[in-house]
Backbone bond lengths (Angstrom), bond angles and torsions (degrees), N, CA, C in turn:
res aa  C-N    CA-C-N  psi(-1)  N-CA   C-N-CA  omega(-1)  CA-C   N-CA-C  phi
1 M - - - 1.445 - - 1.534 108.61 -
2 N 1.256 115.30 145.21 1.451 121.38 -179.41 1.534 109.63 -67.37
3 K 1.335 116.96 135.57 1.467 121.65 -177.06 1.528 112.50 -64.19
4 K 1.319 117.92 -22.34 1.463 120.75 178.75 1.534 111.48 -77.43
5 L 1.323 116.69 -24.68 1.461 119.87 -178.23 1.526 113.28 -78.29
6 V 1.326 117.35 -28.34 1.464 121.10 -176.69 1.533 111.92 -60.01
7 P 1.330 120.20 -50.22 1.476 119.04 178.56 1.531 112.88 -64.83
8 I 1.316 116.48 -33.42 1.465 119.78 179.41 1.526 109.91 -66.94
9 I 1.321 116.74 -45.42 1.462 120.75 179.32 1.527 110.36 -64.54
10 A 1.327 117.33 -42.65 1.467 121.02 178.66 1.530 110.49 -62.24
11 S 1.320 116.68 -41.80 1.468 120.76 178.58 1.525 111.23 -63.76
12 L 1.320 116.55 -40.91 1.461 120.21 178.82 1.530 111.46 -64.56
13 I 1.320 116.45 -40.28 1.463 120.17 178.55 1.525 110.45 -63.58
14 V 1.318 117.28 -44.90 1.472 121.39 178.37 1.525 110.46 -62.37
15 L 1.312 117.04 -42.84 1.462 121.45 179.24 1.530 110.95 -61.56
16 I 1.324 116.52 -44.15 1.467 120.45 178.80 1.523 110.64 -62.31
17 L 1.319 117.21 -43.36 1.466 120.81 179.64 1.528 111.68 -63.99
18 L 1.321 117.20 -40.75 1.468 120.65 178.64 1.526 111.70 -66.34
19 L 1.326 116.33 -44.17 1.461 119.70 178.81 1.520 111.14 -62.70
20 D 1.320 116.17 -39.77 1.460 121.03 178.51 1.529 110.56 -61.78
21 K 1.329 116.14 -43.81 1.468 120.84 -179.87 1.528 110.79 -63.05
22 F 1.327 118.22 -46.22 1.458 121.30 -179.24 1.524 111.40 -66.44
23 Y 1.326 117.47 -35.42 1.462 120.31 178.71 1.521 110.14 -62.77
24 F 1.328 117.19 -47.73 1.457 119.75 -178.69 1.522 111.75 -67.69
25 L 1.328 118.53 -32.99 1.462 120.20 175.72 1.522 110.65 -63.61
26 S 1.329 116.65 -42.53 1.459 118.81 -179.27 1.526 111.05 -67.97
27 V 1.330 117.63 -34.17 1.465 120.59 176.82 1.525 109.91 -64.67
28 E 1.328 117.25 -44.77 1.463 120.94 179.00 1.523 111.21 -62.02
29 E 1.332 117.03 -41.30 1.465 120.31 179.35 1.526 110.79 -63.67
30 R 1.336 116.89 -42.26 1.463 120.04 179.07 1.526 111.14 -64.44
31 M 1.333 116.48 -40.97 1.461 120.03 178.84 1.525 110.93 -64.26
32 E 1.325 116.34 -39.99 1.464 120.11 179.41 1.526 110.97 -65.24
33 K 1.329 117.53 -42.68 1.466 120.69 178.27 1.522 110.98 -62.59
34 Q 1.343 116.30 -41.65 1.461 119.87 179.06 1.521 110.79 -64.53
35 S 1.320 116.53 -40.86 1.465 120.48 178.70 1.522 111.03 -62.59
36 L 1.320 117.12 -40.08 1.465 120.15 178.30 1.527 111.57 -65.36
37 K 1.338 116.81 -38.18 1.465 120.08 176.64 1.523 110.38 -63.46
38 E 1.333 116.15 -44.13 1.463 120.07 179.04 1.527 110.65 -63.76
39 Y 1.320 116.41 -39.40 1.467 120.07 178.64 1.524 110.76 -61.04
40 E 1.328 117.16 -46.51 1.465 120.62 179.69 1.527 110.77 -60.42
41 Y 1.331 116.21 -38.09 1.464 120.17 178.73 1.528 110.71 -65.76
42 I 1.328 116.02 -47.11 1.466 120.91 -177.46 1.526 111.20 -67.41
43 K 1.328 116.29 -38.51 1.466 121.06 -176.27 1.527 111.63 -57.47
44 N 1.315 116.66 -36.24 1.461 120.99 -176.19 1.527 113.31 -101.08
45 K 1.312 117.51 6.17 1.461 121.61 -175.12 1.530 111.08 -82.16
46 N 1.330 115.36 139.66 1.463 121.41 173.30 1.531 107.58 -79.00
47 L 1.321 116.85 123.82 1.461 121.13 -172.79 1.525 113.42 -98.92
48 E 1.308 117.95 9.29 1.465 120.93 -174.97 1.530 112.97 -63.30
49 D 1.313 118.71 -39.58 1.470 121.43 -175.03 1.528 112.83 -104.38
50 T 1.306 117.55 20.23 1.460 121.46 -176.88 1.523 109.98 -91.30
51 S 1.334 116.43 140.66 1.469 120.32 -178.97 1.525 110.85 -68.75
52 I 1.319 115.52 158.18 1.465 120.71 -177.10 1.531 111.44 -65.84
53 I 1.322 116.71 -34.50 1.473 119.69 178.99 1.522 109.84 -65.63
54 K 1.324 115.97 -44.66 1.465 119.75 179.22 1.525 110.93 -65.79
55 L 1.310 117.13 -37.36 1.466 120.10 177.97 1.524 110.92 -61.99
56 G 1.329 116.73 -41.11 1.470 120.31 177.85 1.513 111.40 -60.87
57 Y 1.336 116.05 -44.70 1.466 120.22 177.53 1.522 110.58 -61.84
58 L 1.315 116.81 -46.01 1.464 120.66 -177.70 1.522 111.47 -62.24
59 S 1.330 116.85 -39.95 1.467 119.36 -178.75 1.522 111.19 -65.18
60 I 1.331 116.38 -38.12 1.471 119.70 178.12 1.522 109.98 -68.76
61 F 1.336 116.76 -44.87 1.462 120.78 -177.72 1.524 111.51 -63.06
62 I 1.313 116.14 -46.00 1.463 119.96 -172.42 1.527 112.32 -78.62
63 A 1.320 117.76 -13.97 1.470 120.91 -179.17 1.524 111.86 -59.59
64 D 1.326 117.05 -29.35 1.468 120.25 178.22 1.519 112.35 -67.95
65 F 1.320 117.08 -25.21 1.458 121.03 -174.26 1.526 113.38 -105.66
66 D 1.330 116.29 -39.12 1.463 119.87 -170.17 1.528 109.36 -150.45
67 T 1.327 116.65 100.42 1.469 119.70 -176.59 1.528 111.71 -68.56
68 E 1.315 117.62 -31.79 1.468 120.02 179.08 1.524 111.13 -64.65
69 K 1.324 116.64 -44.47 1.468 120.32 178.37 1.522 109.87 -65.89
70 S 1.317 117.42 -37.44 1.465 121.31 177.26 1.526 110.54 -61.54
71 E 1.321 116.91 -42.75 1.467 121.09 177.28 1.528 111.09 -64.57
72 E 1.321 116.34 -38.09 1.464 120.49 177.65 1.531 110.14 -61.94
73 I 1.312 116.20 -42.55 1.466 120.40 179.26 1.526 110.30 -65.43
74 L 1.326 116.57 -43.41 1.466 119.65 179.10 1.526 111.43 -64.50
75 D 1.326 117.38 -35.77 1.465 120.56 175.14 1.526 110.43 -61.61
76 R 1.315 116.00 -39.29 1.475 120.92 177.44 1.531 110.16 -64.06
77 V 1.329 117.55 -39.60 1.469 121.63 177.14 1.524 109.84 -60.23
78 I 1.319 116.55 -44.07 1.468 120.91 179.84 1.528 110.66 -63.76
79 E 1.327 116.97 -40.81 1.466 120.64 177.55 1.523 110.96 -60.34
80 I 1.319 116.53 -43.90 1.466 120.79 -179.37 1.524 110.30 -63.95
81 Q 1.317 116.67 -41.02 1.460 119.72 -178.99 1.525 111.86 -67.12
82 K 1.312 117.75 -30.09 1.466 121.05 178.75 1.524 111.85 -72.35
83 E 1.331 116.58 -26.82 1.479 121.41 -176.38 1.483 112.33 -70.99
């Protein structure tokens, strides 16, 4: 292999690895921001008319952010099941 190509190929590999790392970081940041928006929405939502399936999903989702709200949602699930 030509000695001039080795540094170019090495530089390209490093560049690809760096771009890949920054891309995944930005994806994680966007997902985290979206999750926080969803949490704020759920935290203030009235759960009286919500289906039991949706309540189960919400309790699992919100458990990462607020265990008290998750317990409140699960209590609502239990109330619905008793009815």
